[in-house]
N, C-alpha and C positions, 0 to 999 in steps of 0.2 A: 532702729529706733533707739534713741537714747535713754537711760535709766533717770529716773528724778529722785530726790531725796526730800522734798517737801510738798506737802498738800497743796499750797498755793500754785506752785509750777506745774504740779499734776493737773490740776483743774483747768488753768489756763492753756494746757496742752490738749486736753480732752476737749474743751470749748473749740479751739482751733481745729481739730480733727473733725469734730462734729459738723463744722461748717453751717451754723444756724440751726441745727436738728438738736433735740434734747440729748442731755449727758445724763446716763444711769448711773447711780451711786450705789454699790451693792456691799452689804456687811454692815452690821450695826455700829461697829467701833468708827469706821470711816464715816458712816452716815451721821453719826452724832457729832464728829469734828467739823464735818462740812456744816452742819446745821448750826453749830456754835459760830462759824464764820459767817453766817447770814446768807449763805449761798445756796440754799435749798428753796425752791418755791413750791413742790409738791412732795408729799410723802404719800406712799402706797403701802398698805398693810395687806399682806395675804395671810390667810389662816386656813389650816387644814387641821381637821381633827384628829392628831397624831400628837402625843406627848413624848418628846425627846429626851427629856431630863434637863440637862444643863443647857446654858446659853448665856449670850451677852444680853444685858438689858439694852433695849433700843432707846429707851428715853431716860436712862439713869445718869446721874453724874454729869448734866450738862454744864458747860462753863457760862451758859446765860442763865439768869434766874428763872424765866418764864418764856415760854413759846406759845403764842396763840394759834389754834388750828382751826380751820372752817371746813366741815365735811362737805364734800362736794359729790361723793357717789358711794354707793352701797350696792354691791351685786354679788351674785353667786352663779358658779358654774360646776355642776357636780358637787363633790365634797368642798371644793374650794370658795371661801367669802373673801371678797376683796373691799377694801375700805379706800378711799381716796380723799386727802386732806390737802387744802390749800394752806401753805404757810402765811397766815395773816398779819404777823408781826409779834413783838415782844408782849 
């Protein structure tokens, strides 16, 4: 497998390998960059009742002025709460 050095190439390769299936993006910084490119159509936020301290803000400092989200699901399993959003546009 070849290494890639830019996000667009990485996304194209992931979509090719996914062969029509969904591509998951993990990590707040990468997700923020992909969202700014307009290449995310769903955001899944999972919340557990545990404070870790520091972290990376998921929605801070976007290079797009505003992203409109539409909540599509709220559920829970044990201590985990999951919220799903469809990216509805700017």
